[in-house]
C-alpha positions as a printed NumPy array, in Angstrom:
array([[  0.01 ,   0.022,  -0.004],
       [  1.4  ,   3.371,  -1.001],
       [  1.649,   6.262,   1.389],
       [ -1.094,   8.08 ,  -0.536],
       [ -3.424,   5.058,  -0.355],
       [ -2.729,   4.616,   3.328],
       [ -3.384,   8.275,   4.066],
       [ -6.618,   8.111,   2.094],
       [ -7.692,   4.995,   3.987],
       [ -6.966,   6.684,   7.319],
       [ -8.73 ,   9.839,   6.301],
       [-11.798,   7.818,   5.287],
       [-11.898,   5.987,   8.591],
       [-11.458,   9.221,  10.599],
       [-14.218,  10.925,   8.582],
       [-16.546,   8.001,   9.251],
       [-15.746,   8.084,  12.953],
       [-16.274,  11.884,  13.153],
       [-19.547,  11.659,  11.317],
       [-20.76 ,   8.887,  13.628],
       [-19.797,  10.917,  16.703],
       [-21.601,  14.014,  15.366],
       [-24.733,  11.989,  14.722],
       [-24.668,  10.593,  18.217],
       [-24.071,  14.087,  19.668],
       [-27.268,  15.453,  18.245],
       [-29.96 ,  16.047,  20.845],
       [-33.166,  14.124,  20.547],
       [-36.332,  16.091,  19.869],
       [-39.431,  15.471,  21.946],
       [-42.341,  15.708,  19.581],
       [-45.977,  15.614,  20.693],
       [-49.178,  16.618,  18.867],
       [-51.973,  16.168,  21.322],
       [-54.044,  19.028,  19.939],
       [-54.238,  21.172,  16.813],
       [-52.161,  23.917,  18.434],
       [-49.267,  21.551,  19.084],
       [-49.499,  20.127,  15.558],
       [-49.608,  23.619,  14.046],
       [-46.554,  24.621,  16.061],
       [-44.682,  21.604,  14.737],
       [-45.777,  22.389,  11.167],
       [-44.575,  26.016,  11.529],
       [-41.131,  25.133,  12.832],
       [-38.432,  27.556,  11.726],
       [-36.157,  25.503,   9.386],
       [-33.17 ,  27.249,  10.881],
       [-33.811,  26.074,  14.445],
       [-32.412,  22.837,  15.907],
       [-34.775,  19.914,  15.54 ],
       [-36.81 ,  21.679,  12.83 ],
       [-36.332,  18.932,  10.271],
       [-37.783,  16.382,  12.763],
       [-40.728,  18.625,  13.549],
       [-41.543,  19.365,   9.951],
       [-41.154,  15.746,   8.883],
       [-43.417,  14.678,  11.771],
       [-46.042,  17.233,  10.664],
       [-46.03 ,  16.056,   7.034],
       [-46.086,  12.389,   8.124],
       [-48.862,  13.018,  10.566],
       [-50.928,  14.766,   7.898],
       [-50.373,  11.958,   5.381],
       [-51.228,   9.309,   7.984],
       [-54.434,  11.118,   8.935],
       [-55.41 ,  11.345,   5.253],
       [-54.626,   7.702,   4.534],
       [-56.544,   6.446,   7.611],
       [-59.573,   8.617,   6.703],
       [-59.611,   7.533,   3.131],
       [-59.719,   3.861,   4.175],
       [-62.813,   4.189,   6.324],
       [-65.402,   3.116,   3.877],
       [-68.291,   3.538,   6.333],
       [-67.458,   7.177,   7.026],
       [-69.023,   9.78 ,   4.738],
       [-66.566,  11.882,   2.799],
       [-65.782,  14.986,   4.685],
       [-63.414,  16.556,   2.175],
       [-62.532,  16.193,  -1.507],
       [-59.177,  17.238,  -2.939],
       [-59.265,  18.797,  -6.444],
       [-57.6  ,  16.954,  -9.306],
       [-54.501,  19.182,  -8.932],
       [-54.329,  20.06 ,  -5.253],
       [-51.882,  22.699,  -3.966],
       [-48.461,  21.431,  -2.894],
       [-48.347,  19.885,   0.578],
       [-46.201,  22.682,   2.127],
       [-48.807,  25.26 ,   0.952],
       [-51.68 ,  23.317,   2.496],
       [-49.759,  22.762,   5.732],
       [-49.107,  26.577,   5.899],
       [-52.833,  27.16 ,   5.419],
       [-53.535,  24.68 ,   8.259],
       [-51.186,  26.616,  10.566],
       [-53.002,  29.862,   9.758],
       [-56.359,  28.233,  10.27 ],
       [-55.422,  26.937,  13.71 ],
       [-53.991,  30.22 ,  14.786],
       [-56.928,  32.26 ,  13.513],
       [-59.391,  31.093,  16.168],
       [-58.815,  29.925,  19.727],
       [-61.343,  27.067,  19.441],
       [-59.267,  25.493,  16.644],
       [-56.239,  25.201,  18.874],
       [-57.856,  22.949,  21.52 ],
       [-59.234,  20.35 ,  19.106],
       [-57.51 ,  16.932,  19.125],
       [-54.717,  17.127,  16.477],
       [-56.331,  14.716,  14.006],
       [-59.804,  16.28 ,  14.417],
       [-58.344,  19.75 ,  13.798],
       [-56.501,  18.647,  10.748],
       [-59.539,  16.807,   9.292],
       [-61.847,  19.757,  10.115],
       [-59.45 ,  22.033,   8.328],
       [-59.478,  19.808,   5.265],
       [-63.268,  19.722,   5.25 ],
       [-63.431,  23.547,   5.303],
       [-60.617,  24.026,   2.818],
       [-61.605,  21.234,   0.425],
       [-65.365,  20.745,   0.769],
       [-67.033,  18.092,  -1.372],
       [-69.344,  19.689,  -3.945]])
């Protein structure tokens, strides 16, 4: 093994070890969405703040899960209908945040109820 190859191998190992240590050094983020206010706060996380990626990803995943679960309930009447070309998810999530913050009674709803109530107001079936 040449000196260059050995140096490259050592640098690769050190980079991997440093990256592993940095990943372990990150603080865990405690995420809860018990009501619409908490979910809206997660959805509105400032991307520059620590833990924002986790909060925003949780928000989007929560919204998609709520949609999927609602769509699969055949016995439940349709409460909302998305148009053929709905707005992008981040736009709709931003609208949800504004909806929650607009009225105090929106904030205290259970998170999934608040999200689904927003969808039914924003995307009513015609």
